[in-house]
C-alpha positions in Angstrom: 13.2 -13.2 47.8 10.6 -15.9 47.6 10.6 -18.2 50.7 10.5 -21.3 48.5 14.1 -21.1 47.3 16.5 -23.8 48.5 19.7 -22.8 50.3 21.6 -24.0 47.2 19.7 -21.6 44.9 20.1 -18.7 47.3 23.9 -19.2 47.4 24.4 -18.9 43.6 25.7 -15.4 42.8 24.3 -13.4 39.8 25.9 -10.0 40.1 28.7 -8.3 42.0 30.0 -4.7 42.1 33.4 -3.1 42.5 33.0 -3.0 46.3 32.6 -6.8 46.4 28.8 -6.7 47.2 26.8 -9.4 45.5 23.2 -10.3 44.5 21.9 -13.9 44.3 20.9 -14.8 40.7 17.4 -15.7 42.0 16.9 -12.2 43.4 17.9 -10.7 40.0 15.5 -13.0 38.2 12.7 -12.0 40.6 13.6 -8.4 40.0 13.5 -8.9 36.2 10.1 -10.6 36.3 8.8 -7.8 38.4 10.1 -5.2 36.0 8.6 -6.9 33.0 5.2 -7.0 34.8 5.3 -3.5 36.3 7.2 -1.5 33.6 8.2 -3.1 30.3 4.8 -4.7 29.4 2.9 -1.5 30.3 5.4 0.5 28.1 4.3 -1.3 25.0 1.5 0.2 22.9 -1.6 -1.8 22.2 -0.3 -2.8 18.7 2.6 -4.7 20.2 0.5 -6.3 23.0 -2.1 -7.4 20.5 0.5 -8.9 18.1 1.9 -11.0 21.0 -1.6 -11.8 22.4 -2.8 -13.2 19.0 0.0 -15.8 19.0 0.1 -16.6 22.7 -3.5 -17.0 23.7 -4.7 -13.6 24.8 -3.2 -10.6 26.5 -3.0 -12.1 30.0 -1.2 -15.2 28.5 1.2 -13.0 26.5 2.0 -10.9 29.6 2.6 -14.1 31.6 4.9 -15.4 28.8 7.1 -12.3 28.9 7.3 -12.3 32.7 8.3 -16.0 32.7 11.0 -15.4 30.2 12.3 -12.4 32.2 12.2 -14.5 35.3 14.4 -17.3 33.8 16.7 -15.3 31.4 19.8 -15.7 33.6 19.2 -19.4 34.6 22.5 -20.3 32.8 24.4 -18.4 35.5 23.7 -21.4 37.8 26.7 -23.3 36.4 30.4 -23.8 37.1 31.1 -22.1 33.8 29.8 -18.8 35.3 30.4 -19.3 39.0 34.2 -19.6 38.7 34.4 -16.0 37.5 34.1 -14.9 41.1 37.7 -16.1 41.7 39.0 -13.5 39.2 40.8 -10.7 41.0 39.1 -7.3 40.7 40.9 -4.2 39.2 40.7 -2.5 42.6 42.1 -5.5 44.5 38.7 -6.6 45.9 38.3 -10.3 46.1 34.9 -12.1 45.6 36.3 -15.7 45.8 34.1 -16.0 49.0 31.1 -16.4 46.6 32.6 -19.6 45.3 33.4 -20.8 48.8 29.8 -20.4 49.9 28.5 -22.2 46.8 30.9 -25.1 47.4 29.7 -25.4 51.0 26.2 -26.0 49.6 27.5 -28.9 47.5 28.4 -27.3 44.2 31.6 -28.4 42.4 33.4 -25.4 40.8 36.2 -26.1 38.5 37.9 -23.6 36.1 36.6 -24.8 32.7 39.0 -24.8 29.7 36.3 -23.5 27.3 33.5 -22.0 29.4 30.0 -22.1 28.0 28.4 -18.5 27.8 25.6 -18.4 30.3 23.0 -17.4 27.7 23.8 -20.4 25.6 23.8 -22.7 28.6 20.4 -21.3 29.7 19.1 -21.9 26.2 20.2 -25.6 26.3 18.7 -26.2 29.7 15.4 -24.4 29.1 14.9 -26.5 25.9 15.6 -29.8 27.8 13.4 -28.7 30.7 10.5 -27.9 28.4 10.8 -31.2 26.6 11.1 -33.1 29.9 8.1 -31.4 31.5 5.7 -30.9 28.6 6.5 -33.4 25.8 3.6 -35.8 26.2 2.4 -36.0 22.6 2.1 -39.4 21.0 2.0 -38.5 17.3 5.2 -37.8 15.4 3.8 -34.6 14.1 2.9 -33.3 17.6 6.3 -34.2 18.9 8.0 -32.3 16.0 5.9 -29.2 16.9 6.7 -29.5 20.6 10.4 -29.8 19.8 10.3 -26.7 17.5 8.3 -24.8 20.2 10.9 -25.7 22.9 13.7 -24.5 20.6 11.9 -21.3 19.8 11.2 -20.4 23.5 14.7 -21.4 24.6 16.3 -19.3 21.8 14.9 -16.2 23.5 16.9 -17.0 26.6 20.0 -17.7 24.4 19.8 -14.2 22.8 19.2 -12.0 25.8 22.7 -10.5 25.5 22.1 -9.5 21.9 23.3 -12.4 19.8 22.2 -16.0 19.6 24.5 -19.0 19.5 24.7 -20.9 16.3 23.4 -24.5 16.0 27.0 -25.7 15.8 27.8 -23.8 19.0 24.8 -25.4 20.8 25.9 -28.9 19.8 29.5 -28.3 21.1 28.2 -26.8 24.3 25.8 -29.7 24.9 28.7 -32.1 24.8 30.7 -30.1 27.3 27.9 -30.2 29.8 27.6 -34.0 29.8 30.1 -34.2 32.7 28.5 -31.4 34.8 27.9 -32.0 38.5 24.2 -33.0 38.9 23.5 -30.2 41.5 23.9 -27.5 38.9 21.1 -28.9 36.6 18.9 -29.7 39.6 19.1 -26.1 40.8 18.4 -24.8 37.4 15.3 -27.1 37.3 14.3 -25.6 40.6 14.5 -22.1 39.2 12.4 -23.0 36.2 9.8 -24.8 38.2 9.5 -22.1 40.7 9.3 -19.3 38.2 6.7 -21.1 36.1 4.6 -21.3 39.2 5.4 -17.8 40.5 4.5 -16.1 37.2 1.6 -18.4 36.4 3.3 -19.7 33.2 2.7 -23.4 34.3 -0.9 -23.0 33.3 0.0 -21.9 29.8 3.1 -23.9 29.0 1.3 -27.0 27.8 -0.5 -24.8 25.2 2.6 -22.9 24.2 4.4 -26.2 23.6 1.8 -27.2 21.1 1.5 -23.8 19.3 3.8 -22.5 16.6 5.4 -19.3 17.8 6.0 -16.9 14.9 9.5 -15.5 14.4 8.2 -11.9 14.9 6.9 -12.9 18.4 10.3 -14.5 19.2 12.2 -11.3 18.1 9.9 -8.9 20.0 10.0 -11.1 23.1 13.8 -11.2 23.1 13.8 -7.4 22.9 11.4 -7.1 25.9 13.6 -9.5 28.0 16.7 -7.5 27.2 15.0 -4.3 28.4 13.8 -5.9 31.6 17.3 -7.3 32.2 18.9 -3.9 31.6 16.5 -2.1 34.0 16.8 -4.9 36.7 20.6 -4.8 36.4 20.9 -1.1 37.3 22.4 -0.9 40.8 21.0 2.6 41.1 17.5 1.1 40.8 18.0 -2.3 42.4 20.5 -2.1 45.3 22.3 -5.2 46.5 20.0 -5.7 49.4 18.5 -9.0 50.3 16.2 -7.8 53.1 13.7 -5.8 51.0 10.9 -7.8 49.5 10.9 -8.0 45.7 7.6 -6.2 45.3 9.0 -3.2 47.3 12.2 -3.3 45.3 10.3 -3.1 42.0 8.0 -0.4 43.3 11.0 1.8 44.3 12.7 1.2 41.0 9.6 2.2 39.1 9.2 5.4 41.1 12.9 6.3 40.5 12.9 5.5 36.8 9.8 7.4 36.0 9.5 6.3 32.4 6.6 8.1 30.6 3.7 5.8 29.5 3.3 5.1 25.8 2.0 7.8 23.5 -1.8 7.8 23.3 -3.1 10.5 21.0 -6.7 11.6 21.4 -9.2 10.4 18.8 -8.5 12.1 15.5 -11.2 14.4 14.1 -13.2 12.9 11.3 -13.1 16.1 9.4 -9.9 16.6 7.5 -10.1 20.4 7.8 -10.5 20.1 11.6 -7.6 17.6 11.7 -5.4 20.0 9.7 -6.2 23.0 12.0 -5.7 20.9 15.1 -2.4 19.5 14.0 -0.9 22.7 12.6 -2.1 25.7 14.5 0.6 27.9 13.0 -1.1 27.3 9.6 -4.5 28.2 11.0 -5.4 30.3 7.9 -4.5 27.5 5.5 -6.5 24.4 4.6 -5.5 20.9 3.4 -4.8 20.6 -0.3 -6.1 17.8 -2.5 -3.1 15.6 -2.0 -3.3 15.9 1.8 -7.1 15.1 1.7 -6.4 12.0 -0.4 -3.7 10.8 1.9 -5.9 11.2 5.1 -8.8 9.5 3.3 -6.5 6.6 2.4 -5.3 6.2 6.0 -8.8 6.5 7.4 -10.2 3.8 5.2 -7.5 1.2 5.7 -9.1 -2.0 7.0 -5.8 -3.1 8.6 -2.4 -1.5 9.1 -0.7 -1.1 5.8 1.6 0.9 3.5 1.0 4.4 2.2 3.2 5.9 -0.5 2.8 9.6 -1.0 4.1 11.0 -4.2 3.6 14.7 -4.7 5.5 17.8 -5.8 8.3 19.3 -3.8 7.0 21.8 -1.3 3.4 20.6 -1.5 3.1 19.6 2.2 3.9 15.8 2.2 5.3 16.2 5.7 2.0 17.6 7.0 0.1 14.9 5.2 2.3 12.2 6.7 1.9 13.5 10.2 -1.9 13.7 9.9 -1.9 10.1 8.6 0.3 9.1 11.5 -2.2 10.5 13.9 -5.0 8.6 12.2 -3.2 5.3 12.0 -1.8 5.5 15.5 -5.3 6.2 16.8 -7.0 3.5 14.8 -4.4 0.7 15.2 -2.9 1.4 18.6 0.6 2.5 17.7 2.7 4.2 20.4 4.6 6.8 18.5 6.3 7.9 15.2 9.6 7.2 13.6 10.5 9.8 11.0 13.5 8.9 8.9 15.3 11.3 6.6 18.3 11.1 4.2 20.8 13.3 6.2 21.5 14.7 9.6 21.0 18.2 8.1 17.4 17.3 7.2 16.7 15.5 10.5 17.5 18.5 12.6 14.8 20.8 11.4 12.3 17.9 11.2 12.9 17.3 14.9 11.5 20.7 15.6 8.6 20.2 13.2 7.6 16.9 14.9 7.9 18.5 18.3 5.7 21.3 17.2 3.1 18.8 15.9 3.2 16.8 19.1 2.5 20.0 21.1 -0.6 20.4 19.0 -1.9 16.9 19.1 -3.9 16.2 22.3 -2.5 13.2 24.2 -3.2 11.6 27.6 0.3 12.0 29.0 3.7 13.3 28.0 5.6 11.0 25.8 9.3 10.5 25.0 11.3 11.7 22.0 14.8 11.4 20.7 16.9 12.7 17.9 18.8 9.8 16.4 21.9 10.4 14.5 25.6 10.5 15.3 25.8 14.3 15.8 22.5 14.7 17.7 24.3 16.1 20.8 25.3 19.2 18.7 21.7 20.1 18.1 20.9 23.0 20.4 17.2 22.5 20.5 17.7 18.8 21.4 20.3 19.6 24.0 18.0 22.0 25.7 15.5 19.2 26.3 18.0 17.0 28.2 16.8 15.9 31.6 19.6 17.9 33.3 18.1 21.1 31.8 15.0 20.9 33.9 12.8 19.3 31.3 12.0 16.5 33.8 11.0 19.1 36.4 8.2 20.2 34.0 7.1 16.6 33.7 7.2 15.9 37.4 5.3 19.0 38.4 2.4 18.0 36.3 2.1 21.4 34.5 0.0 21.9 31.4 0.5 19.0 28.9 1.2 21.5 26.1 4.4 22.6 27.9 5.8 19.0 28.0 4.1 17.1 25.2 7.3 15.2 24.5 10.3 14.9 26.8 13.8 13.5 26.4 14.2 10.9 29.1 17.6 9.9 30.3 17.0 6.2 29.9 16.6 6.5 26.1 19.9 8.4 25.6 22.0 5.2 25.2 23.0 4.4 21.7 21.0 1.1 21.6 18.0 2.6 23.5 17.4 5.7 21.3 15.1 3.8 18.9 12.9 2.7 21.9 11.6 6.2 22.7 8.0 6.9 21.6 9.0 9.3 18.9 12.3 9.1 17.0 13.4 11.6 14.4 16.7 10.7 12.7 18.5 9.5 9.6 17.2 6.6 7.5 20.1 4.4 8.5 18.5 4.1 12.0 15.7 2.1 10.2 18.0 0.3 7.8 20.1 -1.1 10.7 17.0 -3.2 11.4 17.8 -5.2 8.3 21.3 -6.1 9.5 22.5 -9.1 11.5 23.9 -7.1 14.4 24.1 -7.3 18.1 20.9 -6.2 19.9 19.2 -5.7 16.5 16.0 -7.0 18.1 15.7 -3.7 20.0 15.5 -1.9 16.6 12.8 -4.3 15.6 10.8 -3.5 18.7 11.5 0.3 18.3 10.2 0.4 14.7 7.3 -2.2 15.1 5.7 -0.1 17.9 5.5 3.1 15.8 4.1 4.6 12.6 7.2 4.5 10.4 7.6 7.5 8.1 10.5 7.6 5.6 11.0 10.8 3.5 12.9 11.1 0.2 12.7 7.4 -0.3 13.9 7.8 -3.9 17.3 8.9 -2.4 18.1 5.4 -1.3 20.7 3.9 -3.7 20.6 0.4 -5.0 22.5 -0.9 -1.9 20.4 0.9 0.6 17.2 -0.1 -1.2 17.9 -3.8 -0.6 18.1 -3.2 3.1 15.0 -1.0 2.9 13.1 -3.9 1.3 14.2 -6.2 4.1 13.0 -3.7 6.7 9.6 -3.3 4.9 9.2 -7.0 4.9 9.7 -7.1 8.7 7.3 -4.2 9.2 4.7 -5.9 7.1 5.0 -9.0 9.3 4.7 -6.8 12.5 1.5 -5.2 11.0 3.2 -1.8 11.4 1.9 1.1 9.3 4.5 2.6 7.0 4.4 5.9 5.1 6.9 6.4 2.3 7.3 9.8 0.7 8.9 11.0 -2.6 8.4 13.6 -5.2 10.1 11.5 -7.9 9.7 7.8 -7.4 10.3 5.6 -10.4 7.4 3.1 -11.0 9.8 0.1 -10.7 10.8 1.2 -7.2 7.2 1.7 -6.2 6.5 -1.9 -7.2 9.6 -3.2 -5.4 8.7 -1.4 -2.1 5.0 -2.4 -2.1 5.9 -6.0 -2.9 8.4 -6.2 -0.1 5.8 -4.9 2.5 3.1 -7.2 1.1 5.5 -10.2 1.3 6.0 -9.7 5.0 2.3 -9.0 5.6 1.3 -12.3 4.1 4.3 -14.3 5.2 4.8 -15.7 1.8 7.7 -15.4 -0.7 5.4 -14.2 -3.5 3.7 -10.9 -3.2 0.2 -10.6 -4.4 0.3 -6.9 -5.1 -0.4 -5.7 -8.6 0.0 -2.0 -9.2 -1.6 -0.5 -12.3 0.5 1.7 -14.5 -0.4 5.3 -14.1 1.0 8.7 -14.8 -1.5 10.2 -12.4 0.2 12.7 -10.1 0.1 13.6 -7.2 -0.4 9.9 -6.3 -1.3 8.2 -3.1 -0.9 4.4 -3.1 -2.4 2.3 -0.3 -1.6 -1.3 0.4 -3.8 -2.7 3.1 -6.6 -5.3 2.6 -6.4 -4.3 -1.0 -4.5 -1.9 -3.2 -5.9 1.5 -4.0 -4.4 4.5 -5.8 -5.8 8.0 -5.5 -4.7 10.9 -7.7 -5.4 14.5 -7.0 -4.9 17.8 -8.6 -2.1 20.4 -8.0 -1.5 23.8 -9.5 0.6 23.7 -12.7 3.6 25.8 -13.3 6.2 25.9 -16.0 9.9 25.6 -15.6 12.5 26.4 -18.2 15.4 23.8 -18.1 18.2 25.2 -20.2 21.4 23.1 -20.7 24.5 25.4 -21.0 28.2 24.9 -21.2 30.4 24.4 -18.2 32.6 27.6 -18.5 32.6 29.5 -15.2 33.4 32.7 -17.1 30.3 32.5 -19.3 28.2 31.5 -16.2 29.4 34.5 -14.2 28.5 36.8 -17.0 25.0 35.3 -17.2 24.5 35.4 -13.4 25.7 39.0 -13.2 23.1 40.0 -15.8 20.3 38.0 -14.1 21.1 39.5 -10.7 21.0 43.1 -12.0 17.9 43.7 -9.8 19.0 41.3 -7.0 18.0 37.8 -6.4 18.8 34.5 -4.6 20.7 32.1 -6.8 21.5 28.4 -5.9 24.3 26.3 -7.4 24.1 22.5 -6.9 27.3 20.7 -7.8 27.7 17.0 -8.0 31.0 16.9 -6.2 32.6 18.8 -3.3 35.6 19.6 -5.4 33.4 21.3 -8.1 31.5 23.2 -5.4 34.7 24.4 -3.8 36.1 25.5 -7.1 32.9 27.3 -8.0 32.7 29.1 -4.6 36.3 30.3 -4.9 35.7 31.9 -8.3 32.3 33.3 -7.5 33.4 34.7 -4.1 36.2 36.6 -5.8 34.3 37.9 -8.8 30.7 38.5 -7.7 29.8 41.7 -5.8 27.4 39.9 -3.3 27.4 37.4 -0.5 28.4 33.9 -1.5 27.8 30.9 0.8 29.3 27.5 0.5 27.7 24.4 2.1 28.6 20.7 1.7 29.0 17.5 3.6 32.7 17.9 4.5 32.2 20.8 6.9 32.6 19.8 10.5 29.3 19.0 12.0 28.6 22.1 14.1 29.7 24.4 11.3 27.6 22.6 8.7 24.5 22.6 11.0 24.8 26.4 11.6 25.1 27.1 7.9 22.2 24.9 6.9 20.0 26.3 9.7 20.8 29.8 8.6 19.9 29.0 5.0 16.5 27.6 6.0 15.9 30.7 8.2 16.9 33.1 5.4 15.6 31.3 2.3 12.7 29.3 3.7 9.0 29.8 3.7 8.7 32.9 5.9 11.0 35.1 3.9 11.4 37.5 6.9 15.2 37.5 6.7 15.5 36.9 2.9 18.5 38.7 1.6 18.2 40.9 -1.5 21.3 39.4 -3.1 22.9 36.0 -2.3 24.5 33.1 -4.1 24.5 29.7 -2.4 26.9 27.0 -3.7 26.4 23.5 -2.4 26.3 19.8 -3.2 23.4 17.3 -2.9 22.8 18.6 0.7 20.7 21.3 -1.0 18.7 18.6 -2.8 16.9 16.8 0.0 14.3 18.1 2.4 15.9 21.5 3.1 13.1 24.1 2.8 15.1 26.7 0.7 13.7 28.7 -2.2 15.9 30.1 -5.0 14.9 32.7 -7.7 17.3 31.0 -10.1 18.9 27.6 -10.0 22.1 26.3 -11.6 22.5 22.5 -11.3 25.0 20.0 -12.5 23.4 17.2 -14.6 22.1 14.3 -12.6 19.7 11.4 -13.0 16.3 12.8 -14.0 14.5 12.1 -10.7 17.2 13.9 -8.7 17.3 16.8 -11.2 13.6 17.3 -10.6 14.2 17.1 -6.9 16.7 20.0 -7.3 14.1 21.9 -9.3 11.9 21.7 -6.3 14.1 24.3 -4.7 13.3 26.8 -7.5 10.4 29.2 -7.0 9.3 26.9 -4.1 7.0 29.4 -2.4 4.8 32.2 -3.7 6.6 35.6 -3.5 7.7 38.5 -5.7 10.8 37.8 -7.7 13.3 40.2 -9.3 12.2 41.0 -12.9 14.9 39.0 -14.7 14.1 35.9 -12.5 10.3 35.9 -12.7 10.4 33.0 -15.1 11.5 29.9 -13.2 14.7 28.7 -14.8 17.1 25.9 -14.1 20.4 26.1 -15.9 22.0 22.6 -16.3 25.8 22.4 -16.3 28.3 19.7 -15.9 28.8 18.9 -19.6 32.0 20.0 -21.2 30.7 19.7 -24.8 27.3 18.7 -26.3 28.4 16.6 -29.3 26.4 14.8 -31.9 27.4 11.4 -30.5 26.5 12.5 -27.0 27.5 14.8 -24.1 31.0 14.7 -22.6 30.5 15.1 -18.9 32.8 17.2 -16.8 35.5 15.6 -14.6 34.3 13.7 -11.6 30.6 13.6 -12.4 30.6 10.1 -13.8 32.2 8.9 -10.6 29.1 10.0 -8.7 26.3 8.8 -11.0 26.0 6.0 -13.5 26.9 7.3 -17.0 23.9 5.6 -18.5 21.5 7.6 -16.1 23.2 10.8 -17.1 23.0 10.0 -20.8 19.3 9.3 -20.4 18.8 12.6 -18.6 20.7 14.4 -21.4 18.6 12.8 -24.1 15.3 13.7 -22.3 16.5 17.3 -21.9 17.5 17.5 -25.5 14.0 16.3 -26.5 12.0 18.9 -24.4 10.0 21.2 -26.6 11.3 24.7 -25.9 13.0 23.3 -22.8 9.7 23.6 -20.9 8.6 21.3 -18.2 5.2 21.6 -16.6 5.3 20.7 -12.9 4.0 18.6 -11.3 2.2 17.0 -14.2 5.3 16.0 -16.2 7.2 14.5 -13.2 5.9 10.9 -13.4 6.2 10.8 -17.2 9.8 12.1 -17.2 10.9 9.8 -14.3 9.2 6.8 -15.9 10.9 7.5 -19.2 14.3 7.9 -17.6 14.0 4.4 -16.0 12.3 2.5 -18.7 14.1 -0.8 -19.5 14.0 0.0 -23.2 14.9 3.6 -23.5 14.0 5.3 -26.8 
């Protein structure tokens, strides 16, 4: 500990363990400040450091700001409201009441409070008062108001270091309860604040910070950094309850034990798109980027500041590869430290985890980085489980073997539920991002986790009205953090495109009114870029015709038709709108068809569902090595999103037009020879009991899944298709726009 601490300050306990050992609060604060300086700050990519530096007076000042906050975060523990807890009996019978005794010998008065003030809130109150007492010297009313606001903003970071901030009402109540506090408590807290300001060098910057508006995004990220420093410094395995070792040595040992990998720093991206493609995807070495991918990389390369990219392109046209190339470009240009890849479901997240790892293996980087799979059943993923530190992955990292063998590791520290989002690279379900828009405990960690990465969200059209409201909140925050975002969809209605771009632009400019104006276009594929200005790039894609044929809902008639079409073999997919319809269809087909029939839906237990979906991707995906000669797959919407499966014939229940087109993306997805009766790409649309003059009568249960109006619009559009033909991808934007027009005709 520092030699300057008074005996009173040294006597205040901050932590104890089950054995009754203890650690002074001032030692814990020194540890936390050291961790912030030696670990947490250096873990942040340049984008985060620059964001903080721009508001706090440069990078050195920003680093000092964070170290000071970490060094005072637990100052509220120097209070009777916290100290009396040492008198509580331990579950194992150990007594720590001696901690109160030693504090009372130093002059502290410890009474059991009726309504104790949480130490975070108490610290917030005292830090605000200390700042105003030491640094409020302004004469003008305006300057005094700014200083008061700055003091509240800085102090609120202390109040929220346990994940939630006290309300204004709470603060007023707590302030009244502290009026009768013994003077030595406040004097000792002042000592801690004065000493830490001098020790960290913050005393040189505090007069400036007290006269400078601190943006909300800086407050949020700072609170997250303080929480991380506190968590690391609170680990007894890293910081033993030992007073004799100097703080610098304690921090050095902890850093060596923790061994967190540095932030991801990809090598400079090749300027040539062809070279970037070959470098990023060596398994596609004989391929070359298509027009859409070239347009996307060009948009990312010409952004004058971090912004939003929306990639709209046909199903199976390489949007994932385009997004990853853009992520490399944007991370390199703007100093981001990783990638967040959000997908609609756990089933789609699992294969994407492998694809992102393969991409990271190919992208040159200075050091290994960290990666996590973020969804509730991640532990059941065998590939992810194999990367756990107890499976010798860390040995690869420690031994310094070739970088390509350990481009991304799973570090134990990021395995906690609230820490997963903090790894350099995170692949998971979209809700991991949407949680950032909630008012939840420790939500600031999610803000930091997303703000430090290039954020990619796939199948963005799949977000329903409820989810889309949270997505807009998240985009607004990411715009404020100057975080690059890539949204992907094959079928995005123009109204949603405008909503999403406006939300991001609103956060970027910090104003309630977005200045983005998107021109109306049916160009497709389409790349929309929102940066210093708004640009839209269209590209070409090979055209192919699809027959969409509405038929009745009789399974008997459907079986006759399928039997005829499968006379020469083939792979047929059924997509039902409800699990009940899928189960009923499977039972009938499995009994009456002379071929393999597979059922997949969301109600299977997680391991079984994961195995089935992985098997489908292996057998019906791009490679075609294990492609069966005859198979029927019956599923629900799980077949609709991001699974790389390819059917020779598709049968789909009626659905909103954009989702129906998504399903069609699983039909003739890859170039290959098809059985003679299935060489014409055909989607049979079911789910309608009768097609009457006054409109279709939908089958039972379907109207509970989708709005009847959306289904009626789809039915009307299908009825109006000349010859039932759709040309993909050229017709996609027109059909989707028509389906969502305010005045449908």
